[in-house]
All heavy atoms as an XYZ file, in Angstrom:
647
protein
N     142.334    313.139    -73.402
C     141.759    311.826    -73.396
C     140.418    311.860    -74.145
O     139.666    312.808    -74.005
C     141.524    311.401    -71.948
C     141.763    309.933    -71.781
S     141.327    309.344    -70.187
C     142.905    308.967    -69.552
N     140.144    310.821    -74.937
C     138.900    310.747    -75.687
C     137.770    310.241    -74.797
O     137.959    309.310    -74.008
C     139.065    309.810    -76.882
C     140.044    310.275    -77.954
C     140.235    309.168    -78.970
C     139.518    311.522    -78.614
N     136.594    310.845    -74.942
C     135.474    310.338    -74.146
C     135.018    308.982    -74.695
O     135.053    308.733    -75.892
C     134.384    311.395    -74.336
C     134.733    312.065    -75.604
C     136.226    311.985    -75.745
N     134.643    308.131    -73.806
C     134.154    306.821    -74.243
C     132.637    306.852    -74.298
O     131.984    307.518    -73.502
C     134.599    305.714    -73.274
O     134.096    306.029    -71.987
C     136.104    305.583    -73.242
N     132.114    306.152    -75.277
C     130.665    306.077    -75.421
C     130.180    304.828    -74.707
O     130.424    303.706    -75.148
C     130.280    306.029    -76.898
C     130.690    307.238    -77.724
C     130.353    307.001    -79.176
C     129.972    308.468    -77.213
N     129.524    305.059    -73.613
C     128.997    303.935    -72.854
C     127.501    304.144    -72.680
O     127.036    305.255    -72.463
C     129.660    303.820    -71.484
C     131.126    303.463    -71.559
S     131.860    303.297    -69.935
C     130.946    301.961    -69.256
N     126.792    303.074    -72.784
C     125.351    303.150    -72.576
C     125.084    303.346    -71.091
O     125.788    302.829    -70.232
C     124.691    301.872    -73.064
N     124.064    304.110    -70.823
C     123.667    304.318    -69.434
C     123.133    303.007    -68.874
O     122.490    302.241    -69.582
C     122.604    305.403    -69.356
N     123.429    302.735    -67.636
C     122.920    301.488    -67.074
C     121.395    301.486    -67.067
O     120.757    302.518    -66.864
C     123.486    301.467    -65.654
C     123.917    302.850    -65.370
C     124.179    303.523    -66.687
N     120.850    300.328    -67.307
C     119.398    300.180    -67.336
C     118.871    300.285    -65.910
O     119.181    299.464    -65.059
C     119.017    298.837    -67.957
C     117.538    298.727    -68.205
O     116.783    299.651    -67.927
N     117.122    297.594    -68.726
N     118.081    301.303    -65.654
C     117.569    301.505    -64.305
C     116.246    300.796    -64.080
O     115.836    300.633    -62.951
C     117.388    303.004    -64.015
O     116.525    303.551    -65.003
C     118.726    303.715    -64.047
N     115.582    300.393    -65.160
C     114.326    299.680    -65.015
C     114.590    298.187    -64.894
O     115.369    297.635    -65.660
C     113.421    299.904    -66.224
C     112.788    301.255    -66.275
C     111.831    301.335    -67.453
O     112.081    300.726    -68.480
N     110.764    302.067    -67.286
N     113.934    297.555    -63.946
C     114.093    296.101    -63.883
C     113.378    295.460    -65.066
O     112.412    296.009    -65.581
C     113.413    295.733    -62.557
C     112.457    296.845    -62.296
C     113.070    298.069    -62.914
N     113.861    294.313    -65.523
C     113.174    293.658    -66.643
C     111.762    293.256    -66.227
O     111.487    293.013    -65.054
C     114.042    292.433    -66.930
C     114.840    292.225    -65.698
C     114.981    293.554    -65.037
N     110.875    293.192    -67.232
C     109.497    292.819    -66.951
C     109.458    291.381    -66.474
O     110.009    290.492    -67.111
C     108.629    292.970    -68.196
C     107.238    292.451    -68.001
C     106.330    293.190    -67.274
C     106.860    291.230    -68.502
C     105.049    292.729    -67.079
C     105.588    290.752    -68.309
C     104.674    291.503    -67.601
N     108.854    291.179    -65.340
C     108.683    289.827    -64.830
C     107.211    289.616    -64.516
O     106.593    290.442    -63.842
C     109.523    289.611    -63.577
C     111.012    289.646    -63.846
C     111.820    289.343    -62.601
O     111.277    288.719    -61.673
O     112.984    289.737    -62.569
N     106.641    288.533    -65.016
C     105.244    288.250    -64.680
C     105.077    288.088    -63.175
O     105.996    287.679    -62.468
C     104.959    286.938    -65.403
C     105.990    286.861    -66.467
C     107.187    287.577    -65.926
N     103.891    288.405    -62.702
C     103.633    288.377    -61.275
C     103.719    286.970    -60.691
O     104.156    286.768    -59.593
C     102.250    288.963    -60.956
C     102.125    290.439    -61.232
C     101.853    290.750    -62.690
O     101.225    289.920    -63.374
O     102.285    291.806    -63.135
N     103.290    285.993    -61.446
C     103.249    284.642    -60.904
C     103.448    283.626    -62.022
O     103.551    283.969    -63.191
C     101.901    284.404    -60.230
O     100.876    284.430    -61.201
N     103.482    282.360    -61.621
C     103.591    281.298    -62.619
C     102.356    281.247    -63.500
O     102.456    280.948    -64.687
C     103.793    279.945    -61.935
C     105.211    279.781    -61.410
O     106.110    280.488    -61.909
O     105.407    278.952    -60.507
N     101.201    281.555    -62.929
C      99.967    281.545    -63.719
C     100.018    282.623    -64.798
O      99.613    282.390    -65.942
C      98.760    281.756    -62.812
N     100.538    283.788    -64.458
C     100.674    284.878    -65.433
C     101.672    284.483    -66.522
O     101.446    284.727    -67.700
C     101.145    286.149    -64.735
C     101.371    287.324    -65.666
C     100.103    287.882    -66.253
O      99.016    287.623    -65.726
O     100.201    288.587    -67.274
N     102.751    283.841    -66.140
C     103.761    283.399    -67.102
C     103.163    282.359    -68.062
O     103.364    282.427    -69.266
C     104.961    282.815    -66.360
C     106.113    282.459    -67.277
C     107.354    282.055    -66.505
N     107.888    283.213    -65.796
C     108.228    283.204    -64.509
N     108.108    282.122    -63.797
N     108.706    284.294    -63.945
N     102.396    281.400    -67.517
C     101.767    280.389    -68.367
C     100.744    281.012    -69.303
O     100.605    280.591    -70.447
C     101.098    279.313    -67.505
C     102.083    278.273    -67.059
C     101.394    277.129    -66.358
N     101.988    277.055    -65.037
C     101.352    277.220    -63.892
N     100.077    277.417    -63.860
N     102.003    277.165    -62.755
N     100.024    282.018    -68.840
C      99.046    282.695    -69.686
C      99.736    283.383    -70.851
O      99.279    283.311    -71.991
C      98.252    283.717    -68.866
C      97.106    284.349    -69.649
C      96.447    285.463    -68.872
N      97.312    286.614    -68.709
C      97.568    287.519    -69.656
N      97.044    287.386    -70.854
N      98.355    288.540    -69.422
N     100.866    284.020    -70.579
C     101.601    284.690    -71.650
C     102.177    283.687    -72.646
O     102.144    283.917    -73.852
C     102.719    285.549    -71.071
C     102.220    286.793    -70.403
C     103.347    287.635    -69.856
O     104.490    287.191    -69.770
N     103.029    288.853    -69.474
N     102.693    282.577    -72.152
C     103.222    281.548    -73.053
C     102.111    281.000    -73.929
O     102.278    280.822    -75.138
C     103.914    280.426    -72.248
C     105.208    280.946    -71.638
C     104.186    279.209    -73.134
C     105.844    280.002    -70.642
N     100.960    280.746    -73.329
C      99.820    280.253    -74.098
C      99.356    281.256    -75.136
O      99.043    280.892    -76.275
N      99.345    282.519    -74.761
C      98.906    283.570    -75.685
C      99.826    283.637    -76.902
O      99.370    283.642    -78.046
C      98.900    284.915    -74.966
C      98.554    286.089    -75.835
C      98.631    287.375    -75.036
C      98.434    288.586    -75.896
N      98.587    289.834    -75.143
N     101.129    283.649    -76.669
C     102.055    283.815    -77.776
C     102.237    282.545    -78.587
O     102.496    282.604    -79.781
C     103.387    284.374    -77.287
C     103.253    285.793    -76.812
C     103.546    286.138    -75.510
C     102.786    286.772    -77.657
C     103.404    287.440    -75.069
C     102.631    288.081    -77.233
C     102.941    288.413    -75.932
N     102.086    281.384    -77.978
C     102.129    280.164    -78.786
C     100.866    280.073    -79.636
O     100.902    279.587    -80.761
C     102.296    278.927    -77.918
O     101.174    278.740    -77.084
N      99.757    280.567    -79.103
C      98.527    280.620    -79.894
C      98.660    281.566    -81.071
O      98.154    281.292    -82.165
N      99.360    282.666    -80.877
C      99.595    283.615    -81.972
C     100.428    282.961    -83.062
O     100.162    283.130    -84.257
C     100.274    284.904    -81.444
C     100.785    285.761    -82.577
C      99.313    285.689    -80.579
N     101.425    282.173    -82.675
C     102.248    281.471    -83.659
C     101.442    280.462    -84.464
O     101.585    280.359    -85.686
N     100.580    279.728    -83.783
C      99.735    278.759    -84.483
C      98.751    279.473    -85.411
O      98.491    279.028    -86.525
C      98.976    277.892    -83.472
C      99.853    276.903    -82.750
S     100.676    275.757    -83.865
C      99.286    274.871    -84.510
N      98.209    280.583    -84.940
C      97.282    281.357    -85.764
C      97.991    281.873    -87.015
O      97.429    281.836    -88.117
C      96.734    282.519    -84.944
C      95.679    283.322    -85.629
C      95.149    284.432    -84.743
O      95.705    284.730    -83.687
N      94.078    285.057    -85.162
N      99.217    282.304    -86.875
C      99.997    282.786    -88.012
C     100.216    281.661    -89.019
O     100.065    281.862    -90.227
C     101.328    283.331    -87.501
C     102.153    284.045    -88.499
S     103.591    284.739    -87.666
C     104.344    285.595    -89.017
N     100.565    280.491    -88.520
C     100.772    279.333    -89.381
C      99.495    278.982    -90.148
O      99.532    278.737    -91.354
C     101.235    278.146    -88.540
C     101.480    276.840    -89.265
C     102.695    276.983    -90.173
C     101.688    275.728    -88.267
N      98.370    278.994    -89.466
C      97.098    278.646    -90.106
C      96.712    279.684    -91.157
O      96.302    279.328    -92.269
C      95.986    278.482    -89.044
C      94.613    278.413    -89.680
C      96.245    277.246    -88.202
N      96.847    280.962    -90.848
C      96.468    282.017    -91.794
C      97.311    281.934    -93.062
O      96.784    281.978    -94.182
C      96.582    283.413    -91.141
C      96.504    284.521    -92.173
C      95.500    283.602    -90.093
N      98.621    281.795    -92.921
C      99.495    281.731    -94.093
C      99.249    280.440    -94.869
O      99.191    280.440    -96.107
C     100.974    281.873    -93.680
C     101.212    283.276    -93.103
C     101.899    281.625    -94.863
C     102.569    283.462    -92.469
N      99.079    279.334    -94.163
C      98.822    278.064    -94.829
C      97.520    278.060    -95.612
O      97.465    277.595    -96.756
N      96.452    278.581    -94.997
C      95.164    278.623    -95.698
C      95.193    279.569    -96.891
O      94.590    279.281    -97.928
C      94.047    279.027    -94.735
C      93.584    277.952    -93.766
C      92.545    278.516    -92.807
C      93.026    276.755    -94.504
N      95.896    280.678    -96.756
C      95.956    281.600    -97.889
C      96.768    281.002    -99.036
O      96.413    281.163   -100.209
C      96.513    282.958    -97.457
O      97.842    282.838    -97.020
N      97.852    280.293    -98.722
C      98.631    279.637    -99.780
C      97.812    278.535   -100.447
O      97.819    278.399   -101.674
C      99.922    279.061    -99.197
N      97.103    277.742    -99.643
C      96.233    276.692   -100.199
C      95.147    277.306   -101.085
O      94.870    276.810   -102.171
C      95.599    275.888    -99.073
C      94.605    274.889    -99.550
C      94.855    273.689   -100.141
C      93.187    275.037    -99.517
N      93.678    273.071   -100.452
C      92.637    273.874   -100.085
C      92.342    276.029    -99.046
C      91.270    273.694   -100.201
C      90.977    275.842    -99.159
C      90.455    274.682    -99.739
N      94.566    278.411   -100.637
C      93.559    279.094   -101.452
C      94.137    279.604   -102.758
O      93.480    279.553   -103.803
N      95.363    280.095   -102.714
C      96.016    280.575   -103.935
C      96.283    279.456   -104.921
O      96.062    279.606   -106.126
N      96.731    278.311   -104.424
C      96.978    277.168   -105.302
C      95.667    276.686   -105.922
O      95.592    276.397   -107.129
C      97.673    276.026   -104.521
C      97.708    274.745   -105.327
C      99.084    276.446   -104.122
N      94.622    276.612   -105.108
C      93.314    276.186   -105.605
C      92.779    277.166   -106.650
O      92.265    276.756   -107.696
C      92.312    276.080   -104.433
O      92.849    275.175   -103.465
C      90.968    275.587   -104.901
N      92.928    278.446   -106.382
C      92.481    279.462   -107.331
C      93.273    279.373   -108.636
O      92.692    279.501   -109.725
C      92.641    280.848   -106.704
C      92.006    282.018   -107.432
C      90.488    281.848   -107.454
C      92.371    283.313   -106.749
N      94.562    279.126   -108.535
C      95.385    278.971   -109.738
C      94.919    277.794   -110.585
O      94.852    277.889   -111.811
C      96.859    278.773   -109.364
C      97.544    280.068   -108.986
O      97.012    281.142   -109.308
O      98.618    280.001   -108.360
N      94.617    276.687   -109.941
C      94.176    275.506   -110.683
C      92.842    275.745   -111.378
O      92.638    275.316   -112.511
C      94.056    274.309   -109.742
C      95.384    273.740   -109.322
C      95.199    272.570   -108.382
C      96.537    272.051   -107.897
N      96.378    270.978   -106.906
N      91.923    276.432   -110.707
C      90.594    276.648   -111.280
C      90.586    277.729   -112.355
O      89.858    277.626   -113.329
C      89.597    277.008   -110.179
C      89.250    275.830   -109.309
C      88.168    276.164   -108.335
C      87.869    274.928   -107.503
N      86.752    275.146   -106.595
N      91.363    278.776   -112.170
C      91.329    279.913   -113.074
C      92.468    279.923   -114.088
O      92.435    280.698   -115.037
C      91.368    281.228   -112.283
C      90.213    281.398   -111.360
S      88.698    281.575   -112.294
C      87.667    282.332   -111.099
N      93.497    279.122   -113.874
C      94.646    279.092   -114.787
C      95.534    280.315   -114.670
O      96.143    280.739   -115.646
N      95.632    280.898   -113.485
C      96.417    282.113   -113.274
C      97.829    281.838   -112.781
O      98.508    282.747   -112.296
C      95.749    283.001   -112.231
C      94.440    283.573   -112.618
C      93.909    283.655   -113.865
C      93.482    284.146   -111.744
N      92.683    284.242   -113.814
C      92.391    284.563   -112.520
C      93.420    284.362   -110.380
C      91.273    285.167   -111.985
C      92.320    284.965   -109.844
C      91.253    285.369   -110.640
N      98.294    280.619   -112.863
C      99.555    280.254   -112.233
C     100.655    281.237   -112.533
O     100.783    281.643   -113.679
C      99.978    278.854   -112.684
C      99.097    277.790   -112.075
C      99.594    276.407   -112.371
O     100.703    276.106   -111.934
O      98.874    275.660   -113.032
N     101.453    281.618   -111.651
C     101.477    281.441   -110.204
C     100.887    282.618   -109.440
O     101.066    282.735   -108.241
C     102.970    281.328   -109.915
C     103.579    282.322   -110.861
C     102.722    282.196   -112.112
N     100.196    283.526   -110.129
C      99.821    284.802   -109.509
C      98.828    284.685   -108.363
O      98.919    285.426   -107.383
C      99.312    285.773   -110.573
C     100.400    286.067   -111.542
C     100.489    285.662   -112.831
C     101.611    286.759   -111.252
N     101.676    286.061   -113.377
C     102.385    286.748   -112.424
C     102.123    287.376   -110.135
C     103.636    287.339   -112.491
C     103.370    287.966   -110.208
C     104.104    287.941   -111.377
N      97.890    283.762   -108.446
C      96.939    283.594   -107.339
C      97.646    283.161   -106.069
O      97.369    283.671   -104.976
N      98.580    282.244   -106.212
C      99.343    281.762   -105.053
C     100.205    282.873   -104.468
O     100.236    283.071   -103.253
C     100.240    280.578   -105.457
O      99.418    279.555   -106.010
C     100.995    280.029   -104.264
N     100.869    283.617   -105.324
C     101.746    284.697   -104.851
C     100.946    285.763   -104.119
O     101.280    286.156   -102.999
C     102.532    285.310   -106.028
C     103.539    284.305   -106.568
C     103.236    286.602   -105.608
C     104.196    284.722   -107.864
N      99.863    286.212   -104.742
C      99.075    287.300   -104.153
C      98.420    286.869   -102.844
O      98.496    287.576   -101.833
C      98.020    287.815   -105.164
C      97.042    288.750   -104.500
C      98.716    288.500   -106.336
N      97.780    285.706   -102.838
C      97.091    285.281   -101.618
C      98.071    284.922   -100.497
O      97.781    285.175    -99.325
C      96.160    284.116   -101.907
C      94.867    284.492   -102.632
C      93.990    283.267   -102.830
C      94.096    285.554   -101.874
N      99.232    284.370   -100.836
C     100.213    284.067    -99.802
C     100.758    285.350    -99.183
O     100.884    285.458    -97.958
C     101.360    283.216   -100.364
O     100.810    282.009   -100.906
C     102.368    282.865    -99.286
N     101.074    286.338   -100.008
C     101.538    287.620    -99.464
C     100.464    288.296    -98.631
O     100.756    288.880    -97.578
C     101.994    288.545   -100.599
C     103.325    288.185   -101.237
C     103.596    289.097   -102.435
C     104.451    288.271   -100.234
N      99.229    288.218    -99.079
C      98.125    288.770    -98.295
C      98.032    288.057    -96.943
O      97.838    288.703    -95.908
C      96.813    288.636    -99.075
C      95.572    289.221    -98.407
C      95.708    290.731    -98.275
C      94.338    288.860    -99.208
N      98.182    286.738    -96.947
C      98.164    285.976    -95.699
C      99.292    286.370    -94.767
O      99.105    286.468    -93.552
N     100.473    286.612    -95.318
C     101.616    287.035    -94.498
C     101.340    288.397    -93.872
O     101.587    288.610    -92.674
C     102.911    287.066    -95.334
C     104.037    287.762    -94.584
C     103.325    285.661    -95.729
N     100.803    289.330    -94.654
C     100.502    290.656    -94.107
C      99.434    290.585    -93.025
O      99.541    291.241    -91.988
C     100.071    291.616    -95.212
C     101.198    292.015    -96.126
C     101.038    291.958    -97.492
C     102.420    292.430    -95.629
C     102.069    292.316    -98.354
C     103.465    292.785    -96.471
C     103.275    292.733    -97.838
N      98.406    289.776    -93.237
C      97.357    289.623    -92.234
C      97.928    288.992    -90.964
O      97.635    289.442    -89.851
C      96.182    288.797    -92.794
C      95.443    289.599    -93.858
C      95.231    288.373    -91.685
C      94.421    288.787    -94.641
N      98.750    287.969    -91.123
C      99.348    287.300    -89.963
C     100.255    288.260    -89.188
O     100.231    288.280    -87.951
C     100.128    286.071    -90.409
N     101.045    289.058    -89.891
C     101.911    290.023    -89.212
C     101.106    291.084    -88.481
O     101.454    291.491    -87.372
C     102.880    290.683    -90.205
C     103.948    289.747    -90.726
S     104.915    288.959    -89.433
C     105.687    290.367    -88.694
N     100.009    291.519    -89.084
C      99.128    292.479    -88.423
C      98.594    291.889    -87.127
O      98.556    292.552    -86.094
C      97.983    292.872    -89.359
C      96.924    293.712    -88.676
C      97.163    295.049    -88.395
C      95.710    293.158    -88.305
C      96.205    295.816    -87.754
C      94.748    293.914    -87.669
C      94.999    295.241    -87.395
O      94.053    295.989    -86.753
N      98.184    290.628    -87.156
C      97.657    289.969    -85.977
C      98.729    289.827    -84.907
O      98.446    289.999    -83.718
C      97.075    288.607    -86.328
C      95.810    288.702    -87.130
C      95.326    287.351    -87.613
O      96.103    286.389    -87.692
N      94.053    287.269    -87.928
N      99.958    289.519    -85.304
C     101.054    289.404    -84.337
C     101.336    290.749    -83.695
O     101.468    290.856    -82.471
C     102.333    288.845    -85.003
C     103.547    288.992    -84.118
C     102.129    287.394    -85.398
N     101.426    291.793    -84.484
C     101.700    293.130    -83.952
C     100.588    293.554    -83.002
O     100.838    294.103    -81.932
C     101.885    294.141    -85.096
C     103.193    293.829    -85.827
C     101.881    295.572    -84.575
C     103.342    294.569    -87.143
N      99.351    293.292    -83.371
C      98.216    293.641    -82.517
C      98.256    292.874    -81.202
O      98.019    293.429    -80.135
C      96.909    293.377    -83.249
C      95.725    294.086    -82.617
C      94.491    293.848    -83.392
N      94.045    292.487    -83.047
C      93.287    291.731    -83.800
N      92.886    292.149    -84.967
N      92.924    290.529    -83.411
N      98.603    291.592    -81.256
C      98.658    290.771    -80.047
C      99.815    291.200    -79.129
O      99.666    291.215    -77.908
C      98.797    289.309    -80.399
N     100.935    291.546    -79.704
C     102.094    291.934    -78.909
C     101.893    293.300    -78.274
O     102.325    293.542    -77.144
C     103.381    291.907    -79.771
C     104.554    292.531    -79.062
C     103.695    290.493    -80.173
N     101.201    294.190    -78.964
C     101.029    295.542    -78.425
C      99.917    295.629    -77.376
O      99.853    296.609    -76.652
C     100.752    296.528    -79.566
O      99.528    296.232    -80.178
N      99.086    294.604    -77.267
C      98.059    294.605    -76.212
C      98.701    294.340    -74.878
O      99.674    293.642    -74.770
C      97.004    293.516    -76.494
C      96.115    293.818    -77.655
C      95.131    292.671    -77.915
O      95.222    291.638    -77.238
O      94.299    292.846    -78.798
N      98.107    294.904    -73.858
C      98.622    294.660    -72.510
C      97.927    293.513    -71.875
O      96.889    293.136    -72.102
C      98.469    295.896    -71.653
C      99.437    296.972    -72.089
C      99.427    298.100    -71.123
C     100.464    299.113    -71.536
N     100.623    300.152    -70.613
């Protein structure tokens, strides 16, 4: 008979916040992170478009600053998620 590959049952209970207040705090924290990400990427894209118009670098200012904004936003998300 062939052995079957089965995952071991999860012995740890899923993480549950202690109370409703803790749950609301976490929801507020992560929704704030999402808004912060939106603002960082939006401002960097706007800055890139403005820089392109003033310097005539189209489309490189927009591309570079938008990618920089995405990397900064992702760094902030990773930092926020890894904090306890």
